[in-house]
C-alpha positions as CSV (number, residue, x, y, z in Angstrom):
1,X,0.0,0.0,0.0
2,X,1.0,3.6,-0.4
3,X,3.6,4.8,2.2
4,X,2.5,7.5,4.6
5,X,4.6,9.8,6.7
6,X,4.9,8.7,10.3
7,X,4.5,12.3,11.3
8,X,0.8,12.1,10.2
9,X,0.1,9.4,12.8
10,X,-2.2,10.7,15.6
11,X,-0.5,11.2,19.0
12,X,-0.3,8.4,21.6
13,X,-1.6,9.5,24.9
14,X,0.7,9.4,27.9
15,X,1.0,5.8,29.2
16,X,4.1,5.5,31.4
17,X,2.8,7.7,34.2
18,X,-0.4,5.6,34.3
19,X,1.3,2.3,34.8
20,X,-0.3,0.9,38.0
21,X,2.1,-0.3,40.7
22,X,0.6,-3.5,42.3
23,X,1.2,-4.7,45.7
24,X,2.7,-8.1,45.1
25,X,2.0,-9.2,48.7
26,X,-1.7,-8.5,48.5
27,X,-4.5,-11.1,48.0
28,X,-5.8,-9.2,44.9
29,X,-2.4,-9.6,43.2
30,X,-2.7,-13.4,43.5
31,X,-6.3,-13.4,42.3
32,X,-5.4,-11.4,39.2
33,X,-2.5,-13.7,38.4
34,X,-4.9,-16.7,38.5
35,X,-7.4,-14.9,36.4
36,X,-4.9,-14.0,33.6
37,X,-3.7,-17.6,33.3
38,X,-6.7,-18.3,31.1
39,X,-6.7,-17.4,27.4
40,X,-10.5,-16.7,27.5
41,X,-11.1,-13.8,29.9
42,X,-14.7,-13.6,31.1
43,X,-15.1,-10.0,32.1
44,X,-18.0,-10.5,34.4
45,X,-15.8,-12.8,36.5
46,X,-13.0,-10.1,36.9
47,X,-11.4,-10.2,40.4
48,X,-12.1,-6.5,41.1
49,X,-15.7,-6.3,42.0
50,X,-16.2,-2.8,40.6
51,X,-15.0,-4.0,37.1
52,X,-17.0,-7.1,37.3
53,X,-20.2,-5.3,38.1
54,X,-19.9,-3.1,35.0
55,X,-19.5,-5.9,32.6
56,X,-22.2,-8.0,34.2
57,X,-24.6,-5.2,32.9
58,X,-22.9,-5.1,29.5
59,X,-24.8,-6.8,26.7
60,X,-22.2,-6.8,23.9
61,X,-18.8,-7.2,25.6
62,X,-18.8,-10.4,27.7
63,X,-15.3,-11.8,27.2
64,X,-12.0,-11.4,25.4
65,X,-10.5,-14.4,23.7
66,X,-6.7,-14.5,23.1
67,X,-6.7,-17.9,21.6
68,X,-4.5,-18.0,18.5
69,X,-2.0,-15.3,19.6
70,X,1.7,-16.1,20.0
71,X,2.7,-16.7,23.7
72,X,4.8,-13.5,24.0
73,X,2.2,-11.3,22.3
74,X,-0.5,-12.9,24.4
75,X,1.3,-11.9,27.6
76,X,1.8,-8.4,26.3
77,X,-1.9,-7.9,25.5
78,X,-2.8,-9.3,28.9
79,X,-0.3,-6.9,30.7
80,X,-1.9,-4.0,28.8
81,X,-5.4,-5.1,29.6
82,X,-4.6,-5.7,33.3
83,X,-3.1,-2.2,33.6
84,X,-6.1,-0.5,31.9
85,X,-8.7,-2.4,34.0
86,X,-6.7,-1.6,37.2
87,X,-7.2,2.1,36.3
88,X,-10.9,1.6,36.0
89,X,-11.5,3.2,39.4
90,X,-10.3,6.5,38.0
91,X,-12.3,6.5,34.8
92,X,-14.4,3.8,33.1
93,X,-13.9,5.3,29.7
94,X,-10.1,4.7,29.8
95,X,-10.7,0.9,30.2
96,X,-13.6,0.6,27.9
97,X,-12.6,2.8,24.9
98,X,-8.8,2.3,25.1
99,X,-8.9,-1.4,25.9
100,X,-12.0,-3.7,25.8
101,X,-13.9,-2.3,22.8
102,X,-10.9,-2.0,20.4
103,X,-9.4,-5.3,21.5
104,X,-12.5,-7.1,20.3
105,X,-11.8,-5.9,16.8
106,X,-8.0,-5.9,16.8
107,X,-7.3,-9.4,18.1
108,X,-8.5,-11.2,14.9
109,X,-6.1,-8.8,12.9
110,X,-3.2,-9.7,15.2
111,X,-3.8,-13.3,14.6
112,X,-4.0,-12.8,10.9
113,X,-0.7,-10.8,10.8
114,X,0.9,-13.6,12.9
115,X,3.7,-11.8,14.7
116,X,5.4,-13.2,17.8
117,X,6.0,-10.0,19.6
118,X,4.2,-6.5,19.5
119,X,7.7,-4.9,19.1
120,X,8.0,-6.7,15.7
121,X,5.1,-4.7,14.2
122,X,6.0,-2.1,11.7
123,X,4.5,1.4,11.9
124,X,2.3,0.6,8.9
125,X,1.0,-2.6,10.5
126,X,0.4,-0.8,13.8
127,X,-1.9,1.8,12.2
128,X,-2.6,2.1,8.5
129,X,-2.8,-1.6,7.6
130,X,-5.1,-2.3,10.5
131,X,-7.4,0.5,9.4
132,X,-7.7,-1.1,5.9
133,X,-8.3,-4.5,7.5
134,X,-11.0,-3.0,9.8
135,X,-12.9,-1.4,7.0
136,X,-12.8,-4.5,5.0
137,X,-14.1,-6.8,7.7
138,X,-16.4,-4.7,9.9
139,X,-19.4,-2.4,9.5
140,X,-18.2,1.2,9.0
141,X,-20.7,2.3,11.6
142,X,-18.1,1.1,14.1
143,X,-15.7,3.8,13.0
144,X,-15.4,5.1,16.6
145,X,-13.2,2.2,17.4
146,X,-9.8,3.4,18.7
147,X,-7.4,2.7,15.8
148,X,-4.4,3.6,18.0
149,X,-4.8,0.5,20.1
150,X,-1.9,-1.5,18.6
151,X,0.4,1.6,18.9
152,X,-0.7,2.0,22.5
153,X,0.0,-1.6,23.3
154,X,3.5,-1.4,21.7
155,X,4.2,1.9,23.6
156,X,3.0,0.4,26.8
157,X,5.2,-2.6,26.4
158,X,8.2,-0.5,25.8
159,X,7.4,1.6,28.9
160,X,6.9,-1.6,31.0
161,X,10.3,-2.9,29.9
162,X,12.0,0.4,30.8
163,X,10.8,-0.1,34.4
164,X,13.5,-2.6,35.0
165,X,16.1,0.3,35.1
166,X,16.2,1.7,38.7
167,X,17.8,4.9,37.5
168,X,15.1,6.8,35.5
169,X,17.8,8.6,33.4
170,X,19.0,5.2,32.1
171,X,15.6,4.6,30.6
172,X,14.3,5.5,27.1
173,X,11.4,7.2,28.6
174,X,11.5,9.7,31.5
175,X,8.3,10.1,33.4
176,X,7.8,13.6,34.7
177,X,5.8,12.1,37.5
178,X,9.0,10.4,38.7
179,X,11.4,13.3,38.2
180,X,9.5,15.6,40.5
181,X,10.4,19.1,39.3
182,X,9.6,21.9,41.6
183,X,6.1,23.5,41.1
184,X,7.7,26.8,40.1
185,X,9.1,25.2,37.0
186,X,5.9,23.6,35.9
187,X,2.8,25.3,34.4
188,X,-0.3,23.1,35.1
189,X,-2.2,24.9,32.5
190,X,0.0,23.3,29.8
191,X,0.3,19.6,29.0
192,X,3.1,17.9,30.9
193,X,4.4,15.1,28.7
194,X,7.3,12.7,29.2
195,X,10.7,12.7,27.5
196,X,11.1,9.6,25.2
197,X,14.0,8.4,23.2
198,X,12.6,5.3,21.5
199,X,13.0,6.8,18.0
200,X,16.7,7.5,18.3
201,X,18.6,4.4,17.1
202,X,22.1,5.9,17.2
203,X,23.2,4.9,20.8
204,X,26.0,7.5,21.0
205,X,23.7,10.4,20.1
206,X,21.0,9.1,22.4
207,X,23.5,9.0,25.4
208,X,24.8,12.6,24.9
209,X,21.2,13.9,24.4
210,X,20.2,12.2,27.7
211,X,23.3,13.6,29.4
212,X,22.5,17.2,28.3
213,X,18.8,17.0,29.2
214,X,19.6,15.5,32.6
215,X,21.8,18.5,33.3
216,X,19.1,20.9,32.3
217,X,16.5,19.2,34.5
218,X,18.7,18.6,37.5
219,X,21.3,21.3,37.5
220,X,19.4,24.4,36.2
221,X,16.3,26.3,37.2
222,X,14.9,26.3,33.7
223,X,11.2,26.0,33.3
224,X,9.9,22.6,32.1
225,X,8.4,24.3,28.9
226,X,11.8,25.7,27.9
227,X,13.6,22.3,28.4
228,X,10.8,20.5,26.5
229,X,11.3,22.9,23.6
230,X,15.1,22.2,23.7
231,X,14.4,18.4,23.7
232,X,12.1,18.8,20.7
233,X,14.7,20.8,18.7
234,X,17.6,18.5,19.6
235,X,15.7,15.4,18.9
236,X,14.8,16.7,15.5
237,X,18.5,17.5,14.8
238,X,19.7,14.1,16.0
239,X,17.1,12.2,13.9
240,X,18.1,14.3,10.9
241,X,21.8,13.1,11.4
242,X,20.6,9.5,11.5
243,X,23.6,7.2,11.7
244,X,26.1,10.1,11.9
245,X,27.5,10.7,15.4
246,X,27.4,14.3,16.6
247,X,31.0,15.5,16.3
248,X,31.5,13.5,13.1
249,X,29.1,15.7,11.1
250,X,30.4,18.0,8.4
251,X,29.6,21.5,7.4
252,X,27.5,20.1,4.6
253,X,25.4,18.3,7.1
254,X,24.8,21.6,9.0
255,X,23.9,23.4,5.7
256,X,21.5,20.6,4.9
257,X,19.9,20.9,8.3
258,X,19.6,24.7,7.9
259,X,17.6,24.1,4.7
260,X,15.5,21.6,6.6
261,X,14.7,24.2,9.3
262,X,13.9,26.8,6.6
263,X,11.1,24.5,5.4
264,X,10.0,23.6,8.9
265,X,9.6,27.1,10.3
266,X,7.7,29.9,8.6
267,X,8.9,32.4,11.2
268,X,12.5,33.5,11.8
269,X,12.1,33.2,15.5
270,X,11.5,29.4,15.3
271,X,14.5,28.9,13.1
272,X,16.8,31.0,15.3
273,X,15.6,29.2,18.4
274,X,16.5,25.8,16.9
275,X,20.0,27.0,15.9
276,X,20.6,28.6,19.3
277,X,19.6,25.3,21.1
278,X,22.1,23.3,19.0
279,X,24.8,25.9,19.7
280,X,24.1,25.5,23.5
281,X,24.2,21.7,23.1
282,X,27.6,21.8,21.3
283,X,29.0,24.2,23.9
284,X,28.0,21.8,26.7
285,X,29.4,18.8,25.0
286,X,32.7,20.7,24.3
287,X,32.9,21.7,28.0
288,X,32.5,18.0,29.0
289,X,34.9,16.8,26.4
290,X,32.3,14.9,24.4
291,X,32.9,17.2,21.4
292,X,36.5,17.7,20.4
293,X,36.2,19.0,16.9
294,X,35.0,22.4,15.7
295,X,31.4,23.2,16.2
296,X,30.7,23.7,12.5
297,X,27.8,25.9,13.5
298,X,27.9,29.4,14.9
299,X,26.0,32.6,15.4
300,X,26.6,33.3,11.7
301,X,24.0,30.6,11.0
302,X,21.3,32.7,12.8
303,X,19.1,34.8,10.5
304,X,18.9,38.5,11.0
305,X,15.5,39.4,12.3
306,X,13.8,42.1,10.3
307,X,11.7,44.8,11.8
308,X,8.9,43.0,13.7
309,X,5.8,44.8,12.8
310,X,3.9,43.8,15.9
311,X,1.4,46.6,15.3
312,X,-0.2,44.5,12.6
313,X,-0.3,41.3,14.6
314,X,-2.3,43.0,17.3
315,X,-6.2,42.8,17.2
316,X,-7.8,46.0,16.0
317,X,-10.1,47.9,18.3
318,X,-12.8,47.2,15.8
319,X,-12.4,43.5,16.3
320,X,-12.4,43.8,20.1
321,X,-15.6,45.8,20.0
322,X,-17.3,43.1,18.1
323,X,-16.1,40.4,20.5
324,X,-17.3,42.3,23.5
325,X,-20.7,42.8,21.9
326,X,-21.0,39.0,21.6
327,X,-19.2,38.1,24.7
328,X,-22.4,37.6,26.8
329,X,-23.2,34.6,24.6
330,X,-20.1,32.8,25.8
331,X,-19.8,30.6,28.9
332,X,-19.0,32.7,32.0
333,X,-15.5,31.3,32.4
334,X,-14.5,32.5,28.9
335,X,-16.2,35.9,29.4
336,X,-14.0,36.5,32.5
337,X,-10.8,35.1,30.9
338,X,-11.2,37.2,27.8
339,X,-11.8,40.4,29.8
340,X,-8.6,39.8,31.7
341,X,-6.6,39.0,28.6
342,X,-8.0,42.0,26.6
343,X,-7.1,44.4,29.4
344,X,-3.8,43.1,30.8
345,X,-2.1,41.4,27.9
346,X,-0.7,38.7,30.1
347,X,0.5,35.4,28.5
348,X,-2.2,32.8,28.0
349,X,-0.3,30.3,30.2
350,X,-0.3,32.9,33.0
351,X,-4.0,33.6,32.4
352,X,-5.0,30.0,32.7
353,X,-3.0,29.3,35.8
354,X,-4.1,32.4,37.7
355,X,-4.4,31.5,41.4
356,X,-7.8,31.8,43.0
357,X,-6.8,34.7,45.2
358,X,-5.2,36.7,42.4
359,X,-6.9,40.1,43.0
360,X,-6.4,42.7,45.7
361,X,-7.8,46.2,46.3
362,X,-5.7,48.7,48.2
363,X,-4.9,52.5,48.3
364,X,-2.9,52.1,45.1
365,X,-5.9,50.7,43.2
366,X,-7.0,47.2,42.0
367,X,-4.3,44.7,41.3
368,X,-4.2,41.4,39.5
369,X,-1.3,39.1,40.7
370,X,0.3,36.6,38.4
371,X,3.1,34.0,38.5
372,X,5.1,33.6,35.3
373,X,6.6,30.1,34.9
374,X,8.5,31.3,31.9
375,X,10.1,34.2,33.8
376,X,9.9,32.4,37.2
377,X,8.8,35.5,39.1
378,X,5.7,37.1,40.6
379,X,4.2,40.2,39.2
380,X,1.0,42.3,39.2
381,X,-0.9,44.5,36.8
382,X,-3.3,47.3,37.6
383,X,-6.9,46.6,36.6
384,X,-10.0,48.8,36.5
385,X,-12.5,48.6,39.3
386,X,-15.2,47.1,37.0
387,X,-13.0,44.2,36.1
388,X,-12.0,43.7,39.8
389,X,-15.7,43.4,40.6
390,X,-16.4,41.0,37.8
391,X,-13.6,38.7,39.0
392,X,-15.0,38.9,42.6
393,X,-18.4,37.8,41.3
394,X,-16.9,34.9,39.3
395,X,-14.9,33.8,42.4
396,X,-18.2,33.2,44.2
397,X,-19.5,30.9,41.4
398,X,-16.2,29.0,41.5
399,X,-16.5,28.4,45.3
400,X,-20.0,26.8,44.8
401,X,-18.4,24.1,42.8
402,X,-14.9,24.0,44.4
403,X,-14.8,25.2,48.0
404,X,-11.0,24.6,48.2
405,X,-10.2,26.0,44.7
406,X,-6.5,26.6,44.2
407,X,-6.9,28.2,40.7
408,X,-9.4,30.7,39.4
409,X,-10.2,28.8,36.2
410,X,-11.3,25.1,35.9
411,X,-13.0,23.5,33.0
412,X,-14.4,20.2,32.1
413,X,-12.7,18.3,34.9
414,X,-13.8,16.4,37.9
415,X,-13.9,18.3,41.2
416,X,-11.0,16.3,42.7
417,X,-8.7,17.4,39.8
418,X,-6.4,20.1,40.8
419,X,-5.3,21.1,37.3
420,X,-6.5,24.5,35.9
421,X,-8.0,24.9,32.4
422,X,-5.3,24.2,29.7
423,X,-4.0,26.9,27.4
424,X,-5.2,24.7,24.4
425,X,-8.7,24.5,25.7
426,X,-9.1,28.2,26.2
427,X,-7.6,29.0,22.8
428,X,-9.7,26.4,21.0
429,X,-13.0,27.8,22.6
430,X,-12.1,31.4,21.7
431,X,-11.3,30.4,18.2
432,X,-14.7,28.6,17.9
433,X,-16.5,31.6,19.4
434,X,-14.9,34.1,17.0
435,X,-15.8,31.9,14.0
436,X,-19.3,31.4,15.3
437,X,-19.9,35.1,15.9
438,X,-18.5,35.9,12.4
439,X,-16.0,38.4,13.8
440,X,-14.5,40.6,11.0
441,X,-11.3,42.5,10.5
442,X,-11.5,46.2,9.4
443,X,-10.9,45.1,5.8
444,X,-13.8,42.7,5.9
445,X,-11.8,39.4,6.2
446,X,-12.6,36.8,8.8
447,X,-10.7,37.4,12.0
448,X,-8.7,34.5,13.4
449,X,-8.2,34.6,17.2
450,X,-4.6,34.4,18.4
451,X,-4.0,34.5,22.1
452,X,-0.5,36.0,22.0
453,X,-1.7,38.9,19.8
454,X,-3.2,40.6,22.9
455,X,0.3,41.0,24.3
456,X,1.2,42.8,21.1
457,X,-1.8,44.9,21.5
458,X,-0.8,45.9,25.0
459,X,2.7,46.8,23.7
460,X,1.3,48.7,20.7
461,X,-1.0,50.7,22.9
462,X,1.8,51.7,25.3
463,X,4.1,52.6,22.4
464,X,1.5,54.8,20.8
465,X,0.9,56.4,24.2
466,X,4.5,57.4,24.4
467,X,5.4,55.3,27.4
468,X,9.2,54.7,27.8
469,X,10.5,51.3,26.8
470,X,11.8,50.4,30.3
471,X,8.2,50.8,31.6
472,X,6.9,48.7,28.8
473,X,9.4,46.0,29.7
474,X,8.2,46.0,33.3
475,X,4.4,46.0,32.3
476,X,4.9,43.1,29.9
477,X,7.1,41.2,32.5
478,X,10.1,40.8,30.1
479,X,13.1,39.1,31.4
480,X,15.5,41.6,29.8
481,X,15.3,44.8,27.8
482,X,16.4,42.9,24.7
483,X,12.9,41.4,24.6
484,X,11.4,44.9,24.6
485,X,13.8,46.5,22.0
486,X,11.6,45.1,19.3
487,X,9.2,47.9,20.2
488,X,11.8,50.6,19.7
489,X,11.8,50.5,15.9
490,X,8.1,50.1,15.9
491,X,7.8,53.3,18.0
492,X,9.9,55.3,15.5
493,X,7.9,53.9,12.6
494,X,4.6,54.9,14.4
495,X,5.9,58.4,14.9
496,X,6.9,58.7,11.3
497,X,3.5,57.4,10.2
498,X,1.7,59.9,12.4
499,X,3.9,62.8,11.0
500,X,2.9,61.9,7.5
501,X,-0.5,63.3,8.3
502,X,1.0,66.7,8.8
503,X,2.3,69.4,6.4
504,X,4.7,72.1,7.6
505,X,4.3,75.8,7.0
506,X,7.4,75.8,4.9
507,X,7.9,73.5,1.9
508,X,11.6,73.9,2.2
509,X,11.8,72.4,5.8
510,X,9.9,69.1,5.9
511,X,11.6,66.8,8.5
512,X,10.2,63.7,6.9
513,X,11.4,64.5,3.4
514,X,14.8,66.0,4.2
515,X,18.1,64.0,4.0
516,X,19.2,65.6,7.3
517,X,19.0,62.7,9.8
518,X,19.6,65.0,12.8
519,X,16.5,67.1,11.9
520,X,14.4,63.9,11.6
521,X,15.5,62.6,14.9
522,X,15.0,66.0,16.5
523,X,11.4,66.3,15.1
524,X,10.6,62.7,16.3
525,X,12.0,63.4,19.7
526,X,10.1,66.7,20.1
527,X,6.9,65.1,18.9
528,X,5.9,64.2,22.5
529,X,6.3,67.9,23.4
530,X,4.3,69.5,20.6
531,X,1.8,72.2,21.7
532,X,-1.8,72.1,20.5
533,X,-3.0,75.3,18.7
534,X,-6.4,76.3,17.3
535,X,-5.3,75.5,13.8
536,X,-2.6,72.9,14.1
537,X,0.4,72.0,16.3
538,X,3.6,73.8,17.3
539,X,6.6,71.4,17.4
540,X,8.7,73.6,19.6
541,X,9.2,71.9,23.0
542,X,6.8,73.4,25.7
543,X,9.6,75.1,27.6
544,X,10.9,77.0,24.5
545,X,9.5,80.6,24.1
546,X,8.0,81.2,20.6
547,X,9.9,83.9,18.7
548,X,6.8,84.9,16.8
549,X,4.3,87.4,18.1
550,X,1.8,87.1,15.3
551,X,0.7,84.2,13.1
552,X,2.2,80.8,13.4
553,X,1.6,80.0,9.7
554,X,5.0,81.5,8.7
555,X,6.9,79.4,11.3
556,X,8.9,76.3,10.4
557,X,7.8,74.8,13.8
558,X,4.2,74.9,12.8
559,X,2.5,71.8,11.3
560,X,-1.1,71.1,10.5
561,X,-3.4,68.4,9.1
562,X,-6.6,68.0,7.0
563,X,-8.5,68.1,10.3
564,X,-7.9,71.8,10.5
565,X,-8.9,72.6,6.9
566,X,-12.2,74.3,7.7
567,X,-10.5,76.5,10.3
568,X,-7.9,77.6,7.8
569,X,-10.6,78.4,5.2
570,X,-12.5,80.6,7.8
571,X,-9.3,82.3,8.7
572,X,-8.7,83.0,5.0
573,X,-12.1,84.5,4.6
574,X,-11.5,86.7,7.6
575,X,-8.2,87.9,6.2
576,X,-9.7,88.7,2.8
577,X,-12.4,90.8,4.4
578,X,-9.8,92.6,6.5
579,X,-7.7,93.2,3.4
580,X,-10.6,95.1,1.7
581,X,-11.0,97.2,4.9
582,X,-7.2,98.0,5.0
583,X,-7.2,99.0,1.3
584,X,-10.2,101.3,1.8
585,X,-8.4,103.1,4.7
586,X,-5.0,103.1,3.0
587,X,-3.4,101.1,5.9
588,X,-0.3,100.3,3.8
589,X,1.7,98.4,6.4
590,X,-1.3,96.2,7.3
591,X,-2.0,95.6,3.6
592,X,1.5,94.2,3.0
593,X,1.3,91.9,6.0
594,X,-2.2,90.6,5.3
595,X,-1.3,89.9,1.7
596,X,1.6,87.6,2.8
597,X,-0.7,85.9,5.3
598,X,-3.4,85.3,2.6
599,X,-0.7,83.9,0.2
600,X,0.6,81.5,2.8
601,X,-2.9,80.3,3.8
602,X,-3.9,79.7,0.2
603,X,-0.8,77.6,-0.2
604,X,-1.5,75.6,3.0
605,X,-5.2,75.0,2.0
606,X,-4.1,73.9,-1.5
607,X,-1.6,71.4,-0.1
608,X,-4.1,70.0,2.4
609,X,-6.8,69.6,-0.3
610,X,-4.2,67.6,-2.3
611,X,-3.9,65.2,0.6
612,X,-7.7,64.4,0.5
């Protein structure tokens, strides 16, 4: 059959952390051993009463027959089935949909393939070939059967074999439940998955990768999410090398990998992060004498980041107004979460993991307290009184369901679960709402919700309000000013864009069209200090005394926009009326001055009308 990319396989859910440890001295352990000696397992006779009671009521699934399977494969299936049914006390659906129901359909296929060991199955046999077999032999109405069952059994078997190693770091799968990272390094709003190395066949590369990751987990204070990102980038690099040992690679191998990254990442940031991770990996190996040759990769391989136009990644106010108009249609939890995000611009992971007691009102105002796993620090943002009251109201509804709530936001979980809503769940629901409400961008296209864009909006709003960069850095909880410098160029571009709306009194001195960089910078710097006039703006700093006692329209520091066009026209009419009066009374000096003013105003009005 046609070969398919392994990358297109659906994910296998976490198994190793769910392997049930049995008490070998207990009576139940002996009963289960006797039960699993049979090759025909009658589910209604299961030793655990709670399991047996469920299947006594079942009409369709009465027994599982393993007759015809090879001995080793038979024991592997039994071990998987035993583990899943032992987990039945936590959730029945795990045992039923991930074990009993699919096993009824997959066992005949396993007999037909005739393998001696689940580890001998190819990836095609584990998934795609089984799907073809299923649709040829069963009613398509049974399409809900879990097609991942064979892959899950194989994965479980590998995990079970790894349990023989007492040192978790010698295993090919590291369970985060057993590593016990401090809570400050974990974000419960994100999925905590294990580190696995089954796919790496090169034993040397596998060893040095484990060595590096162990150091990051045990000897640094890095957040789990950061290390998981490094693990993903390094695994991708090592799998790309294949049989080539790290250190024996050539510059051509690096060049080929850079081309691979070009195709993989559409954004420069992802590409540069991957290269930087490999650089850190090589430096660690060199320090520990595992890498003795040249790195063959350097900072020169990083791409230069262009001007990041964050302004256009931020949601427009027009979009936010539409969402707020429809927000009462959403579930209460998403109403409150969106209000907080739209106001504060905090990271979505920080939003989802807000502690229950996250707000406080004091003499300084209303505050929202957050903990950033990424930055590993505590911070707060000032929020309006209305939002503070809305959160207080929501807290009361949470306490009705969870009197001992640790977090502010829970969703779709049992009351004994201490995990907050996940970032993926929140983002998915908001995307669905935005699509359902038919939210449009100003240009009429469909708006696509992006959670991180609200941080960009916060940054954009502060830039356009003229707030200094160091204050923006503090408000956005950036670890260093380097993270905030991206806004510096954007701030200058914004000022230039704003000044394009203005024309100056003199066509000879236009700071945006001159080649004199010093004048341009000076004008941009003074923009924050411009003084509002009745017919435009004066760009002299407020503390500088104006040298003109009469009209500003002859001054090089005067600028105006189309917004003042009507005022200029009225002023022109007034001056033309005055001119007639001066001529009738032979006021020679006034006539000369007024004629210059009229000529200048006509020029300004003409240029403004050209801008329309």
